[in-house]
N, C-alpha and C positions, 0 to 999 in steps of 0.2 A: 549471919544467917537470919538474924531476927528483922533485919532491915529489907529483906526480899519481899516484893509485892505479892500479895495473896492473889491466886488466880481461882476463878470461879469454876467449881466443878463442871457447871453447864458448858463453860467455854472450853475446858479440857476435853469434854466429850465431843463437842463440835470439832475441834481441832484434830482429834483422833480419828474421827469419821472422815474428815477432809484428807488426811494423811492417807488413810486406807483407800480412799477414792483415787488419789494421785498414784498410789502404788499399783492399783489395778490398772489404771490408764497406762502406765509405763509398761507393765506386763503385757497388755493388749497391744501396744505399739510394737514391742519387741517380737511378739508372736505372729504379727500381721492379722490380728483379729479385729482391730479398730477399723470401722468404716468411715467415721468422720469425727471431727472435733467441733464442739460448740463454744465459742469464745465470746464473752460479753464485751462489746465495743461501745464507743460513744453514741452510736445511732442504733443500738440494740444488738442482739446476739448475732454473731457471724458463724456460718457453717463452712468448715474446711473438709471437704470430702477426700479421705485417704484412699479408700478402696477404688474410688473412680480414676485416680491418677495411676495406681499401682496395677490395677487389674489388666489393662490392655497389654502391659509389659509381660505379665505372667502368661497370658494367653499366647503372646508372640513367641516367648521362649519355649513354650510347651508344644507349639504347633510348627516351629520352624523346621526346615529340612536339614539343618546342621545340628551336631551335637553340642550341648552347652552345659558347662560345668562351673562350679566354684571350688576352689582348691586351697589348701594350705601350701606353704612353701615347699614341703617335701613331697607334694604330689597326692596327699590324702583328699579324697573327694567328700566335700560337704553337701553338694547338691549336684544332680545331673538331670537333664530332661529325658523325655521318652525316646527321642531319637538316638541319643547316645546309648541308653539302654538297650535299644534295638541293635545297634551296631555290635556290641560286645555280648549279646545274647543272654543278659541277666535282667531281672526286675530291678526297678529304680530303687526300692527300699534295701536291696541287697548290695548296692554299689556304695551307699553311704558309709563312710569310714574306711572304705577300701582304698588302696594306693592305685593311682593311675599307671604307675609303672608295671604293676602286675597284669594290666591288660594291654601291654605293649609286646610285641614280638621280640625275643631275647636279643637279637642282633641290633635292635634299635633302642634298647633301654638306656644305654650310655648317652646317646644323642638326645633322647627325651629327657633325661635328668639335666643335661646342660641347658635344654630350652625352658625347663622349669625354674632353673636358678636365674637365667636371664629374664624370664618373664615376671618372677617376683620382684626383681630390681627395677623392672620398667615394662618392657615388652619384648616379645620374641615370636618368630614364626619359622616353621620348618615342616619337612615331610616325616611322617611316622608310619609304622605299620601296626594297626590294631590286631590284637590276637583274642578271638572270642573264646568262651569257655569250652566250645567243641573243638578248639585247635585251629579252626579256619582263620585265615588272615585276609586283611583287606588294606590296601593303601589309603592314606588319609593325609590331610594337612591340618596342622594344629596352629592356632593363633592365641597367644597368651598376653594378658595385660594385668598389671598390678592394680589392686584396689587400695588406694592410699587411705581411704576414709572408713574402711571397714574395722570393726573391732575383732572379727574372727577370721573371715577369709582373707587370704593374702593376694588372691588373683582370680580372674575369670578366664575361661578357655572356650574357643569355638572350634570344633573338630568337623572338617568337611570331608565326607566320603568321596574318594576318587575312584573307587572301583568301577562305578557306572561309566563316567567319561572314558577312563582308560580301557575298559572292555570295548566301547564302541570305537575308540581310536585303533585298538588292535585289530578289530574286525575290518575297519577301513583300509588299514595297512595291508592286511591279508588280501583283501579284495583288489587293491591297487596292484599288488605283486603279482596276483594271478592274472590280471588283465595284461600287465606288462609281459608276463611269460606267454600268453596267448597271441599277443601282437608280435613277439619276436618269432614265435613259430609260424604265424602267417607270412612274415617277411622272409623267413627261411624257405618256406614252401614256394613262395612267389618266385623267389631267386632261383630255386632249383627248377621250377617249370619253365622259366625264361631261358635258362641255360640249356634245358632239353631243346626248346625251339631253336635256340641259337645253333646248337649242334646239329640239328636236322637240316637247317638252312645251309651249314657248311658242307654237309654231305651232298646236299642237292646241288650246290654250286660246283662241286668237284665233277659232277656227271653232266654238266651242261657245256656243250661245245661252243655256243655263241658267246663270245667274250663280254658283249654288252649286256646280255641277260645275266650272265655270271656275276658281272660287277654290280648289277642292280640288286641281286640276291645278297651278295657280300655287304653291300650298304645297309640292307635291312638287318643283316646278322649284326652289324656294329651298333645300329640303333637299339636293338634288342639287348645287346650286352650292356649298353649304358643304362638301360632301365634296371637290368639285373644287378649291376654294381651298386645302384641306390639302395636296393633292399638288402644286399649283402652288408653294406656299411651300417645300415640302421639295425640289422641283426646283431652286429657286433658292437654298436655304440650303446653308451649308458642312457642316451636320450633317444626316445622313439618319435619325437616330433621334429627334431632339427638334425642337421647333418653338417660335418666339417666340410665346407665346400672346397677348401684348398686341397685337402687330401683326396677328395672324390674326383675333382677335375684332373688332378695329376694322374690318377689311375686310369681315367677314361682316355686321356691323351696318349698315355703309354700303351694302352691296349689297342687303340686304333692304329698307331704307328707300327706296332709289332705286326698287326694282322695284314697290313697293306704293304709294308716295305719288303722288297725281295731280299732273300738271304745275300749278305754281303753288300747291301745298299749303302752308298756313302751318305745318304740323308740322315741327319742327326736331330734328335729331339732334345731340347733344353728347357727345363722348367725352373721357374722362380715364383714360388707361391708362398703366401703367408698362411699359416695354419692357426686354427683356433677361431676362425670366423664361421659362425653358424647361421644356416637359413633353413626354412622349412622344406619339406619334402617336394612340394610341387614346384618351388622355385629351383630346387636342386635338379629335378628331372629336366626342366626346360633348359638350364644351363649346360647340363650333361649332353643333351641332345645337340645343343648349338656348338659346343666344343667338338663333338663328334663330326659334325658336318665340316667344320672349319679345318680341322686337322686332316680329315679324309681328302678334302679338296686340295690341300697343300701337298700331300704325299702324291696324289694322283696327277695334279696339273701344274705344280709350281715349277717342276724340274723335268721338262719333256725331253730334253737332249742329254741328261745326265749331268752330274756336276760332282766335283770332289769336295766341295765345301757347303753343301745344301744344309741349311739349318732351319728347323721349325721350333718356334719359341712360344712357350705358354707362360704368361705372367698374371698374377693375381695379388692384389693387395687393396687396402682401404685408401681411398682418395677423397679426403675431406668427408662429406656426408654421403659418399657412394662406395659401393664395391666396384672395383674396376678390374675387368678380365680382358686380357689381350692375347689374340693369337696372331702370330707373325711368321712370315717366311722370307727369305732372300732370293725368291725365284723370279719368274718372268712377269709377275704381276697379274691382276684380275681385269677382265674387260669392264668398261664402264657401265654396260647395261646390267651387269650382275649387281654392281653397287646400288642400282636403282630399285632392286628387288626382282628383276627378271632372272633369265638364266636357268640353272638347273633346279630340280626339285629340292636338292639339299639346301640351296641358298634361299629359296622361297620359304623353306621351313625355318631358316635362321631368322628372316624378317618376321614371320608370323609369331615365332616363340618370343621374340623381343617385345613385340606389342603385348602378348599375353601376360608377360610378368612386368610391364611398365618399364622395361629397360631402354635406354638410348643406345642406338647402333651408330657407330662412326667408322669410316674407313680412313686410315692414315695415308700419308704420302709415301711414294715409292723411295728406293727400289724395292721390288718385291710387293707383298701383300701384308697390310696390317689391319686387323679388325679389332675394334675396341667396343666392348659392352659395358655400360655403366648402369648398375642397379642401385636405386636410392636405398640408403641405410634403412629406411621404413620398411623395405622389402627384404633386406638382408642384414642382420644385425650380429655384431660381435657380443660374446657373453660378457 
């Protein structure tokens, strides 16, 4: 003890003052009260601004549109910003020390506890339902990340309020469903009105003694029925923009064949169509009218003397990059001038409608008549 150096009381006082100064500095740093540090360097004093580096982040956290928190591993809230306090309907000072789990809807608390455990170990993210003090609930997304270097908080959290986007999405879904319902009702009414017109034409045709006039009225009736079938299928379909062309054309061909064939007629209709090929309503109407005219011509003109094995065939399938529709019969064949675009009003309609939808029209070799329509897949697409 006698060999210990003697310390000047003045030096002791200076060291005690320096120690007090350092303790105050540490306290100020811990409390976030220090604005800057002044450190003596080889070229003079250097100023390190602390508040200048930290302040923008504090402002960002307090003004961000998401809730921000620091938490212990068990979910105890050490800090939250104003947005999170707004979400749960409590002042910020009343949330410190409270468990996050108390602010979660009971059904989601187990899930939130699992997210907290995973977040404290690294990171986690998932949906939760916040429950405010008034009992109201709102859907949210929470993202958690561990704070490895912190002495107190175990993790930080960002909570995104989903009630706004979900409400907008729900409104959009409701508006879309309402418009779909209205469109279906429109298709239903149009179909009913067209069927009424078709029925009136049928009644008119029955009272016409001139066979040529009666046949013309019946042709108009079949064309209107083709339009009505489009709207009927759209009314029954899940899609209001596209139609299954195979099902539609098969219905058209069957309807025309039944309306024009005499009872007990030996003429047979054979269909071979691929289903699940969708096209839009404009293309469907054009093809429906084309098939109406072709089947009608076959029934009325292909078998003038009667036959025991008369067959009309409808085929539809994809062929490479095109939709291929074929109407054929084993009858007497079609005059050459009809192939060139002349002849009856019906065949003039066929040529005009093919041009309208960009389809290629081709007549096959005999015997009988074969008409092939090819529509590019850009015009008709399979789902």
